[in-house]
C-alpha positions in Angstrom: 13.5 -10.6 -7.3 11.5 -8.8 -4.7 8.7 -6.5 -5.9 6.8 -3.7 -4.2 3.4 -5.3 -4.8 2.1 -8.1 -7.0 1.4 -7.2 -10.6 -2.3 -7.8 -10.2 -2.5 -5.4 -7.3 -0.6 -2.5 -8.8 -3.6 -0.4 -9.8 -5.3 -1.0 -6.4 -2.0 0.1 -4.7 -2.2 3.4 -6.7 -5.8 3.9 -5.7 -5.0 3.1 -2.0 -2.2 5.8 -2.1 -4.6 8.3 -3.5 -7.2 7.5 -0.8 -4.4 8.2 1.8 -3.9 11.6 0.2 -0.9 11.0 -2.1 -0.7 12.8 -5.5 0.0 9.9 -7.9 1.6 10.6 -11.3 2.1 7.9 -13.8 5.5 7.3 -15.5 6.1 5.6 -18.8 4.9 2.0 -18.9 3.7 0.7 -15.5 5.7 2.9 -13.1 4.5 5.8 -11.0 5.5 8.3 -8.3 3.4 9.5 -5.4 4.0 12.5 -3.2 2.4 13.9 -0.1 3.2 16.9 2.0 1.1 16.0 5.0 3.2 16.4 8.2 1.2 13.6 9.8 2.9 11.1 7.5 6.4 10.0 8.3 8.9 12.1 6.3 10.5 9.0 4.8 7.1 8.2 3.2 6.7 11.6 1.5 8.0 10.4 -1.8 7.2 6.9 -3.2 8.7 5.6 -6.5 7.5 2.4 -8.2 9.3 1.5 -11.4 7.9 -0.4 -14.4 9.7 -3.5 -13.1 7.7 -3.2 -9.8 10.9 -2.2 -7.9 11.0 1.0 -5.9 12.5 3.0 -3.1 12.3 2.0 0.5 9.1 3.9 1.1 7.4 2.0 -1.7 8.5 -1.4 -0.2 7.2 -0.4 3.3 3.9 0.9 2.0 3.6 -2.0 -0.4 4.1 -4.5 2.4 1.4 -2.7 4.5 -0.9 -2.7 1.5 -0.5 -6.4 0.9 -1.1 -7.2 4.6 -4.2 -5.0 4.4 -5.5 -7.1 1.5 -4.9 -10.5 3.1 -6.3 -9.7 6.6 -10.0 -9.8 7.4 -11.7 -6.5 8.5 -11.8 -7.2 12.2 -11.7 -10.4 14.2 -13.0 -10.7 17.7 -12.8 -13.6 20.1 -16.2 -14.4 21.6 -16.6 -15.6 25.2 -16.6 -19.2 24.1 -13.4 -19.0 22.1 -15.1 -18.7 18.7 -13.7 -16.2 16.2 -16.3 -13.9 14.6 -15.7 -11.6 11.6 -17.2 -8.2 12.1 -17.8 -6.0 9.0 
């Protein structure tokens, strides 16, 4: 079964949404909703629902995927003149 985020990353996902300006409200058990009214955010991402089974609405899956990619990628990678890759913090 596909989940929005990994169980171990659920709280970090909530914090990430809060940092983006969402108002996060906890539901019973592990679930939560997040709302934003910022017109700079896509309308389809204005309401996010994550259930206690880590399922959710399409906005939750899209933002969850973006969040997981954010966790797995290094800050910035640059290719130097000689072909070496350097991480820049």
